[in-house]
C-alpha positions in Angstrom: 0.0 0.0 0.0 1.2 3.3 -1.0 2.1 5.9 1.7 0.1 8.6 -0.1 -2.7 10.2 1.8 -5.2 9.6 -1.2 -4.4 5.9 -1.3 -5.8 5.4 2.3 -8.6 7.5 1.4 -9.5 5.4 -1.7 -8.7 1.9 -0.1 -12.0 1.7 1.9 -13.9 3.1 -1.2 -12.6 0.4 -3.3 -13.5 -2.4 -0.8 -16.6 -2.1 1.2 -17.2 1.7 0.8 -17.6 1.7 -3.0 -20.9 -0.1 -3.3 -22.2 1.8 -0.2 -21.5 5.0 -1.8 -22.9 3.8 -5.1 -26.0 2.8 -3.4 -26.4 6.1 -1.8 -25.8 7.9 -5.1 -28.2 5.7 -7.5 -30.5 3.6 -5.5 -30.7 4.5 -1.7 -32.8 7.3 -1.2 -33.0 8.5 -4.9 -31.8 12.1 -4.1 -29.6 12.4 -7.3 -30.5 11.8 -10.9 -28.5 9.2 -12.6 -26.5 11.4 -14.6 -25.4 13.0 -11.7 -24.5 9.9 -9.8 -22.5 9.0 -12.9 -20.8 12.3 -12.8 -19.7 11.7 -9.1 -18.4 8.2 -10.1 -16.5 9.9 -12.8 -15.0 12.1 -10.2 -13.8 9.2 -8.2 -12.2 7.8 -11.2 -10.2 10.9 -11.8 -9.3 11.2 -8.0 -8.0 7.5 -8.2 -6.2 8.2 -11.3 -4.1 11.1 -9.7 -3.3 9.0 -6.7 -2.2 6.1 -8.8 0.1 8.2 -10.8 1.6 10.8 -8.3 2.1 8.2 -5.2 4.2 5.6 -6.8 6.3 8.1 -8.5 7.0 9.9 -5.1 7.9 6.5 -3.3 10.0 5.6 -6.2 11.9 8.9 -6.1 12.4 8.7 -2.5 13.6 5.1 -2.7 16.0 5.9 -5.4 17.3 8.8 -3.3 17.9 6.6 -0.4 19.7 4.0 -2.5 21.9 6.8 -4.2 22.5 8.5 -0.9 23.3 5.7 1.2 22.5 2.1 0.2 20.0 -0.6 -0.9 20.2 -1.8 2.9 19.0 1.5 4.0 16.1 1.5 1.5 15.1 -2.0 2.8 14.9 -0.7 6.2 12.6 2.1 5.0 10.6 -0.5 3.0 10.2 -2.6 6.1 8.6 0.3 8.2 6.2 0.9 5.3 5.2 -2.4 5.4 4.8 -2.8 8.9 2.6 0.4 8.9 0.6 -0.8 6.0 -0.5 -3.9 8.0 -2.1 -2.0 10.9 -3.3 0.8 8.7 -5.1 -1.7 6.2 -6.8 -3.3 9.4 -7.9 0.1 10.6 -8.8 1.4 7.3 -11.0 -1.8 6.8 -12.8 -0.6 9.9 -13.6 2.7 8.7 -15.2 1.4 5.6 -17.6 -0.7 7.6 -18.2 2.1 10.2 -17.4 5.6 9.4 -17.5 5.9 5.7 -21.2 4.5 5.2 -22.3 7.2 7.7 -20.7 9.9 5.8 -22.3 8.7 2.5 -25.8 9.1 4.1 -25.4 12.5 5.8 -26.3 15.8 4.1 -25.7 18.6 6.2 -23.0 20.3 8.3 -24.6 19.4 11.7 -24.5 15.8 10.8 -21.1 15.9 9.7 -20.0 17.6 12.8 -21.8 15.1 14.9 -19.9 12.3 13.0 -16.6 14.2 13.3 -17.0 14.5 17.0 -17.7 10.8 17.3 -14.6 10.0 15.2 -12.2 11.8 17.4 -13.8 10.7 20.8 -14.0 6.9 19.7 -11.7 6.1 16.8 -8.8 8.4 17.4 -8.4 7.1 20.9 -8.6 3.5 19.8 -6.0 4.0 17.2 -3.8 5.9 19.5 -4.0 3.0 22.0 -3.1 0.6 19.1 0.1 2.6 18.3 1.2 2.7 21.9 0.7 -1.1 21.9 2.9 -1.5 19.0 5.5 0.9 20.1 6.0 -1.0 23.6 5.8 -4.4 21.8 7.9 -3.5 18.9 10.8 -5.6 20.0 8.5 -8.7 19.7 6.9 -7.8 16.6 9.8 -7.2 14.7 11.5 -10.6 15.8 8.4 -12.3 14.5 8.0 -10.0 11.1 11.6 -9.6 10.2 15.0 -11.0 10.2 17.7 -9.6 12.4 19.2 -7.6 9.3 16.0 -5.2 9.9 16.8 -4.5 13.7 17.3 -0.8 12.9 13.6 -0.5 12.4 13.1 -0.5 16.2 15.1 2.8 16.4 13.2 4.8 13.8 9.7 3.3 14.1 8.5 6.1 16.4 8.5 8.6 13.5 6.4 6.3 11.5 3.8 5.9 14.3 3.6 9.5 15.1 3.0 10.4 11.3 0.4 7.6 11.1 -1.5 9.1 14.3 -1.7 12.4 12.3 -2.6 10.7 9.1 -5.7 9.0 10.8 -6.9 12.5 12.4 -6.5 13.8 8.7 -8.6 10.9 7.3 -11.5 12.3 9.5 -11.7 15.0 7.1 -10.4 13.3 4.0 -13.2 10.7 3.9 -15.8 13.5 3.9 -13.8 15.3 0.8 -13.8 12.1 -0.8 -17.4 10.8 -0.2 -18.7 14.4 -1.1 -16.4 14.5 -4.3 -14.7 17.8 -3.3 -12.0 17.3 -6.1 -10.2 20.7 -5.6 -9.6 19.8 -1.9 -8.6 16.4 -2.9 -6.3 17.4 -5.4 -4.7 19.9 -3.2 -4.0 17.7 -0.3 -2.8 15.0 -2.5 -0.4 17.1 -4.4 0.9 18.9 -1.3 1.3 15.5 0.8 3.4 13.9 -2.1 5.3 17.2 -2.9 6.4 18.0 0.7 7.0 14.3 1.5 9.6 14.4 -1.3 11.0 17.8 -0.3 11.3 17.1 3.5 13.0 13.7 2.7 15.5 15.5 0.2 16.4 17.9 2.9 16.2 15.7 6.0 18.1 12.4 4.5 21.3 14.4 4.3 21.2 15.1 8.0 19.7 12.0 9.4 19.8 9.2 6.9 17.1 6.9 7.0 15.7 8.3 10.1 15.4 11.7 8.1 12.9 10.2 5.5 10.7 8.9 8.5 10.8 12.3 9.9 9.9 13.7 6.7 6.8 11.4 6.7 5.8 12.7 10.2 6.2 16.4 9.4 4.3 16.0 6.0 1.4 14.4 7.9 1.4 17.3 10.5 1.4 19.7 7.6 -1.6 17.9 5.8 -3.6 17.8 9.2 -3.1 21.5 9.5 -4.0 21.9 5.8 -7.5 20.0 6.4 -8.1 22.3 9.4 -7.6 25.4 7.2 -9.9 23.7 4.5 -12.6 23.2 7.2 -12.1 26.3 9.1 -15.7 27.6 8.6 -17.1 24.5 9.9 -14.8 24.4 13.0 -15.3 27.9 13.8 -19.2 27.6 13.6 -18.9 24.6 16.0 -16.6 26.5 18.5 -18.8 29.6 18.4 -22.0 27.5 18.9 -20.3 25.7 21.9 -19.4 29.0 23.2 -23.0 30.4 23.0 -24.2 27.4 24.7 
């Protein structure tokens, strides 16, 4: 699975989420004409195409940069961290496709989205954080079971991947809304910013901190993207803040 943010948004849609969205668009409540439904499905295709092109290229450039700057062994360490991350991220994303995404596909107002957003941060984010904590403190056992001794260095740099994944999960709270409601401009902006900054941060930090620098780049990029979605949804968040103050 790609490190791209868009890849994690599209993964649930391609599995359990996609039929649910299609049902909502075409059959469910019959709130949209067939041509509008087809238009949205075309948008999903364009969004998927962007991710399919830009995400692998970014990872390829970063991997080649690691090999050229250090060695194929260092690139293998980076690959191992990504594979470990992909395992638990796929597990969690599959859960989102069964719980969070169907709810977003059925809502139509800002107040409904705010309710789901609050539920996401109260329930799902703490659960994911707990899982990351368990992974961190049992990383020695996990690495011995999953990898050979040659990958022992993973234990020293894994923290940056875990921190980056934590911010990624928080970003996905808004990202799934962008995807389900086909907000193409926002999707394109986030996907391009993520991949561009991931490469630029890696280019700068790899010279200072070797393979750890690439994982630091992943963390910083996810923090940046989380701030970006907060800016994109600032009106919604500001309304919620003022409403809470008034109450």
